[in-house]
C-alpha positions as CSV (number, residue, x, y, z in Angstrom):
1,M,88.8,-146.8,3.2
2,A,92.0,-147.4,4.8
3,I,92.5,-146.3,8.2
4,G,93.8,-142.6,8.5
5,E,93.2,-141.8,4.7
6,N,91.3,-138.7,5.5
7,I,93.8,-137.5,8.0
8,T,96.7,-138.0,5.2
9,R,94.3,-136.1,2.7
10,F,94.1,-133.6,5.1
11,L,97.9,-133.1,5.7
12,D,98.8,-133.3,2.0
13,D,96.1,-130.8,1.1
14,A,97.7,-128.2,3.6
15,V,101.1,-129.1,2.0
16,A,99.8,-128.5,-1.5
17,R,98.1,-125.1,-0.7
18,E,101.4,-124.1,1.0
19,E,99.8,-123.8,4.5
20,I,102.6,-125.5,5.9
21,V,105.7,-126.7,4.2
22,G,106.2,-130.1,6.0
23,T,105.2,-132.2,8.4
24,V,105.3,-135.4,10.4
25,V,102.0,-136.6,12.1
26,L,101.9,-139.6,14.3
27,V,98.5,-140.9,16.1
28,H,98.7,-144.0,18.3
29,K,95.6,-145.8,19.9
30,N,96.4,-147.7,23.2
31,G,100.2,-147.6,22.1
32,Q,99.6,-148.9,18.5
33,P,100.3,-146.9,15.5
34,M,97.0,-145.8,13.6
35,V,98.8,-142.9,11.6
36,Q,102.1,-142.4,10.5
37,H,102.3,-139.9,8.0
38,A,105.2,-137.3,6.8
39,A,104.3,-134.9,4.1
40,G,105.9,-132.1,2.3
41,L,109.3,-130.6,2.4
42,A,112.2,-130.6,5.2
43,D,114.0,-127.7,2.9
44,R,111.8,-126.1,0.2
45,E,114.8,-124.5,-1.9
46,A,116.3,-128.0,-1.9
47,K,113.4,-130.1,-2.6
48,K,114.4,-132.2,0.4
49,P,111.3,-134.3,1.6
50,V,110.2,-134.4,5.2
51,T,110.6,-138.0,6.4
52,L,109.3,-139.5,9.4
53,D,112.4,-139.4,11.0
54,S,112.8,-135.8,10.3
55,I,114.4,-133.7,13.3
56,F,112.3,-130.6,14.3
57,R,113.2,-127.8,16.7
58,Y,111.2,-128.5,19.7
59,A,110.3,-125.1,21.2
60,S,107.9,-125.7,23.9
61,C,107.8,-129.3,23.2
62,T,110.9,-129.4,25.3
63,K,109.0,-128.5,28.4
64,P,107.1,-132.2,28.8
65,F,110.7,-133.7,28.9
66,V,111.7,-131.2,31.7
67,A,108.4,-131.7,33.9
68,T,108.6,-135.8,33.5
69,T,112.3,-135.6,34.5
70,C,111.7,-133.3,37.3
71,L,108.7,-135.6,38.7
72,A,110.9,-138.6,38.5
73,M,113.4,-136.7,40.5
74,V,110.6,-136.2,43.0
75,E,110.0,-139.7,43.3
76,S,113.6,-140.5,43.6
77,G,114.0,-138.4,46.5
78,V,116.4,-135.8,44.9
79,L,113.8,-132.9,44.9
80,A,110.2,-132.0,46.5
81,L,107.5,-130.3,44.9
82,D,107.5,-127.7,47.6
83,D,110.9,-127.1,47.9
84,L,112.2,-123.5,47.1
85,A,114.1,-123.0,43.9
86,R,116.6,-121.0,45.8
87,T,117.5,-124.0,47.9
88,Y,119.3,-125.4,44.6
89,I,120.1,-122.3,42.7
90,P,120.6,-119.5,45.4
91,W,121.5,-116.9,42.8
92,F,117.8,-116.8,41.8
93,H,116.1,-114.5,44.2
94,P,113.5,-112.2,42.5
95,K,111.1,-110.1,44.3
96,T,107.3,-109.9,44.5
97,P,105.7,-106.6,43.2
98,D,105.7,-105.0,46.6
99,G,109.5,-105.7,46.8
100,Q,109.6,-108.7,49.0
101,E,112.0,-111.8,48.7
102,A,109.7,-114.1,46.5
103,A,109.1,-118.0,47.7
104,I,109.1,-119.8,44.5
105,T,108.8,-123.3,44.6
106,I,109.4,-126.3,42.1
107,R,105.5,-126.8,42.0
108,H,105.3,-123.0,41.2
109,L,107.8,-123.4,38.2
110,L,106.2,-126.7,37.2
111,T,102.6,-125.2,36.7
112,H,103.3,-121.6,35.6
113,T,102.3,-120.1,38.8
114,S,105.6,-118.5,40.1
115,G,105.0,-115.1,38.7
116,L,107.5,-115.2,36.2
117,S,106.5,-114.7,32.5
118,Y,107.5,-114.6,28.8
119,N,107.4,-110.6,28.6
120,P,108.9,-109.9,25.0
121,E,109.9,-106.8,26.9
122,L,112.4,-108.9,28.9
123,E,114.6,-109.2,25.8
124,R,114.5,-105.4,25.1
125,L,116.0,-104.2,27.9
126,P,119.6,-102.5,27.9
127,P,122.2,-105.4,27.0
128,D,123.6,-105.9,30.3
129,L,119.9,-106.5,31.5
130,A,118.1,-108.2,28.8
131,V,116.8,-111.7,29.5
132,N,117.1,-114.4,26.7
133,L,113.7,-116.4,26.9
134,G,114.9,-119.5,25.2
135,L,114.4,-119.3,21.4
136,G,116.9,-116.4,20.6
137,N,120.8,-116.9,20.3
138,T,122.8,-116.0,23.0
139,D,126.4,-117.3,24.8
140,L,124.9,-116.8,28.4
141,S,125.0,-119.4,30.8
142,L,121.6,-120.5,32.9
143,E,123.0,-118.5,35.9
144,E,123.8,-115.4,33.7
145,N,120.7,-115.3,32.1
146,F,118.3,-115.8,34.6
147,S,119.9,-114.2,37.6
148,R,118.8,-111.0,35.7
149,L,115.3,-111.4,36.5
150,N,116.4,-110.7,40.2
151,A,116.1,-106.8,39.1
152,I,112.6,-107.1,37.6
153,P,109.6,-107.6,39.9
154,L,107.2,-110.9,39.4
155,A,104.1,-110.2,37.6
156,F,102.1,-111.3,41.0
157,V,102.8,-113.3,44.0
158,P,103.8,-117.0,43.4
159,G,100.8,-119.1,43.6
160,T,98.1,-116.4,43.1
161,Q,97.7,-116.3,39.2
162,W,98.5,-118.5,36.2
163,L,100.8,-117.3,33.5
164,Y,102.6,-118.8,31.0
165,S,106.3,-118.5,31.6
166,C,110.2,-118.9,31.2
167,G,109.6,-120.9,34.7
168,T,110.3,-124.1,33.1
169,D,114.1,-122.7,32.0
170,V,114.5,-121.9,35.7
171,L,113.3,-125.3,36.8
172,G,115.9,-126.9,34.3
173,A,118.7,-124.9,36.3
174,V,117.0,-126.4,39.4
175,I,117.1,-129.8,37.8
176,A,120.8,-129.3,36.6
177,A,122.0,-128.1,40.3
178,A,120.2,-130.9,42.0
179,H,121.7,-133.5,39.3
180,G,125.1,-132.3,39.7
181,D,125.4,-132.2,35.9
182,S,123.7,-130.8,32.9
183,L,120.0,-130.8,32.2
184,Q,120.5,-132.6,29.3
185,S,122.3,-135.3,31.4
186,A,119.3,-135.5,33.9
187,I,116.8,-135.9,31.2
188,D,119.0,-138.6,29.4
189,H,119.2,-140.3,33.0
190,Y,115.6,-140.4,34.1
191,V,113.8,-140.2,30.8
192,N,115.6,-140.9,27.4
193,S,117.9,-143.8,28.4
194,K,114.5,-145.7,29.7
195,L,112.5,-145.2,26.8
196,G,115.1,-145.7,23.9
197,I,115.0,-141.9,22.8
198,V,118.2,-140.9,21.1
199,D,117.4,-137.6,18.9
200,A,115.8,-135.5,21.8
201,R,118.4,-133.3,22.6
202,F,119.8,-129.6,22.9
203,S,122.0,-130.2,19.7
204,V,121.6,-131.9,16.5
205,T,122.3,-135.9,16.5
206,D,122.2,-135.8,12.7
207,E,122.3,-132.4,10.5
208,S,121.2,-134.4,7.2
209,R,117.8,-134.9,9.2
210,L,117.3,-131.5,10.8
211,A,114.1,-129.7,9.0
212,V,114.4,-125.9,7.8
213,P,112.2,-123.7,9.8
214,Y,109.8,-121.4,8.0
215,A,107.5,-118.8,8.9
216,D,103.8,-117.8,8.0
217,D,103.6,-115.5,5.3
218,T,101.7,-114.6,2.1
219,P,101.4,-116.2,-0.6
220,R,103.6,-118.9,1.1
221,P,105.6,-119.2,4.1
222,R,109.0,-117.7,4.0
223,R,112.5,-119.4,4.9
224,M,113.2,-118.2,8.1
225,T,116.0,-115.5,8.7
226,D,118.3,-115.3,11.9
227,P,117.2,-113.6,13.8
228,C,113.4,-113.6,12.5
229,P,110.6,-111.8,13.9
230,V,107.3,-113.5,13.2
231,G,103.8,-111.9,14.4
232,S,100.5,-113.5,15.4
233,E,97.2,-111.8,16.4
234,A,97.3,-113.8,19.8
235,F,100.9,-113.4,21.0
236,G,102.1,-110.9,19.4
237,Q,105.7,-110.7,17.7
238,T,107.9,-113.5,18.7
239,I,112.0,-113.7,17.9
240,F,113.1,-116.8,16.4
241,S,116.7,-117.8,16.1
242,P,117.3,-120.9,14.3
243,S,120.9,-120.8,14.5
244,R,120.2,-121.4,18.5
245,I,120.4,-125.4,18.2
246,H,123.8,-125.5,16.9
247,N,125.5,-123.1,19.6
248,Q,127.0,-125.1,22.5
249,K,127.8,-122.1,24.3
250,A,124.0,-121.2,24.6
251,Y,122.2,-122.4,28.0
252,Q,120.2,-125.6,27.9
253,S,116.8,-123.8,27.7
254,G,114.2,-126.3,29.4
255,G,111.6,-124.1,28.1
256,A,112.3,-124.3,24.1
257,G,115.6,-125.6,23.5
258,M,115.8,-129.0,22.4
259,A,115.5,-130.6,19.0
260,G,114.3,-134.1,18.1
261,T,111.7,-136.4,16.1
262,A,108.3,-137.0,16.3
263,G,108.9,-140.2,17.3
264,D,110.6,-139.1,20.4
265,M,107.9,-137.1,21.5
266,L,105.6,-139.8,20.9
267,K,107.3,-142.3,23.1
268,L,107.2,-139.7,25.9
269,L,103.4,-139.5,25.4
270,D,102.8,-143.0,25.1
271,A,104.7,-143.6,28.3
272,L,102.7,-141.1,30.2
273,A,99.3,-142.6,28.6
274,A,99.9,-145.7,29.8
275,G,100.8,-145.1,33.4
276,G,104.1,-143.7,33.5
277,G,106.4,-146.9,33.5
278,P,109.5,-147.1,33.3
279,I,109.9,-143.3,34.3
280,L,107.0,-142.5,36.6
281,S,104.6,-144.0,39.1
282,K,101.1,-144.4,37.8
283,A,100.0,-142.1,41.0
284,T,102.4,-139.5,39.9
285,V,100.7,-139.7,36.4
286,E,97.4,-139.5,37.6
287,A,98.4,-136.2,39.4
288,G,100.3,-134.7,36.4
289,F,97.1,-135.4,34.3
290,S,94.7,-133.6,37.0
291,N,94.1,-130.1,37.7
292,Q,97.1,-128.6,39.7
293,I,96.2,-125.1,39.7
294,G,92.9,-125.2,41.6
295,D,90.4,-122.2,40.3
296,L,93.1,-120.0,38.7
297,E,92.2,-119.0,35.5
298,M,94.3,-119.6,32.4
299,S,94.8,-117.0,29.4
300,E,92.1,-115.9,27.1
301,A,93.7,-118.2,24.5
302,H,93.1,-121.3,27.1
303,K,89.5,-120.9,28.1
304,G,88.0,-123.9,29.6
305,M,91.4,-125.5,30.4
306,R,93.1,-126.1,33.5
307,F,96.9,-126.7,34.1
308,G,98.5,-130.1,35.3
309,F,102.2,-130.9,35.4
310,F,102.4,-131.7,31.8
311,G,99.9,-129.5,29.6
312,A,96.9,-128.1,29.6
313,I,93.9,-130.0,30.8
314,V,90.4,-129.8,28.7
315,A,87.7,-128.8,31.4
316,K,85.0,-127.5,29.5
317,P,85.2,-128.8,25.9
318,D,82.8,-126.1,24.4
319,A,84.6,-123.0,26.1
320,A,87.7,-124.3,24.8
321,N,86.3,-124.6,21.7
322,T,87.9,-128.5,21.0
323,V,86.9,-131.7,20.0
324,L,89.4,-133.1,22.7
325,P,87.1,-134.6,25.4
326,V,87.1,-133.8,29.3
327,G,90.3,-135.1,30.8
328,A,92.7,-134.9,27.7
329,L,95.9,-132.9,27.6
330,Q,97.2,-131.0,25.0
331,W,100.1,-128.2,24.2
332,G,102.6,-127.3,21.5
333,G,105.7,-125.9,20.4
334,V,105.8,-122.4,18.9
335,Y,108.1,-123.6,15.8
336,G,105.1,-125.1,14.6
337,H,104.0,-128.3,16.6
338,S,101.0,-129.7,18.7
339,W,100.4,-132.8,20.8
340,F,97.7,-134.3,22.8
341,I,97.1,-137.2,25.0
342,D,93.1,-138.5,25.5
343,P,93.1,-141.2,28.2
344,S,89.6,-142.0,27.5
345,H,90.0,-143.0,24.0
346,G,93.4,-144.4,24.4
347,L,94.7,-141.9,21.7
348,T,98.0,-140.0,21.6
349,G,99.0,-137.5,18.7
350,V,101.8,-135.4,17.7
351,S,101.8,-133.2,14.9
352,F,105.3,-131.6,13.9
353,T,105.5,-129.2,11.2
354,N,108.7,-126.8,10.2
355,T,106.2,-123.8,9.8
356,A,105.7,-121.1,12.7
357,M,103.0,-120.4,14.1
358,N,99.8,-121.3,13.0
359,A,100.6,-124.7,13.1
360,C,100.9,-124.4,16.8
361,I,98.8,-121.5,17.8
362,G,96.0,-120.8,15.0
363,E,93.3,-122.8,13.8
364,Y,95.6,-125.6,12.1
365,P,96.1,-127.7,15.4
366,E,92.2,-128.1,16.0
367,Q,91.4,-128.5,12.3
368,L,93.8,-131.7,12.5
369,R,92.2,-132.9,15.8
370,R,88.7,-132.6,14.5
371,V,89.9,-135.0,11.5
372,I,91.5,-137.1,13.6
373,Y,88.5,-137.8,15.6
374,Q,86.1,-137.9,13.0
375,E,88.2,-141.1,11.8
376,L,89.6,-142.4,15.1
377,G,87.8,-141.1,18.1
């Protein structure tokens, strides 16, 4: 049996039973390709196949690019982890629950301990107060959008709890201000240019390679409208706006705004897995692969996990119900993606699909990882 045959069969079967529409999966071991497989359709109605260089909307796969850029700026002395965000973006000054001005640091924004949230109620406020959370279309700038958070109390005092949030978007504003240019310019300077990444951007480099997004439905996924509400048992309703990636007036969302290929993502993961060169020092990567939230509990969906700088870290595999071992990192993107880094086995993996949301937050990512580990782990 050829290496990866069970993995490719799993993917082809998922497409055949219409659990997903299209996918690209890449797995490396010690930086060497073990699995490279594209299956299904980038555009079902046009019968256009997915290819290895198909471009996907990243959603939260944007976050590791922003985190890496931030840490590179820390190493360069441009930023410091315990700097206050308002030092760089003075227009950002939200209040704690008791009405005091919050001391939100770059470290808080990196680790989702700032007190910010992804509360969907923020998008349902009156038009002059509603906050765009990165997936919806908007013509607002970063400052116009996130200064509205000043009128809404934080969920908690920074550093006292963990809550997945739009903090990476605020971090993107800090990075842009400190860099003196756009967030894209900073990512290009500190990450993309050094890794040969060309497609990971807040715009589409080649429209002909952009995959059409679909949403889970019965009897098969439906082509996304715009806007497109998609519900999940774990996270409630998420509003997608696929057109956002084409809107150059929309602020560059550090939490969800990029598009790119699976290969671009894997280049970043491989660089981190190899110790960070040429983008970060080994010491910084080791810190990023370590628990940065102490004893703070993550959400119910992340039992057995802790959080570093790049994503969730497996602390108790049984509690997390994962085949990933202690010390492995993982996260995803709500358009239908997941990724992992397993230092103990030398494995890095990316699973991109054009089908939200089970392929990110449902059973599918762990099912795929179990097949990968049965064959390669």
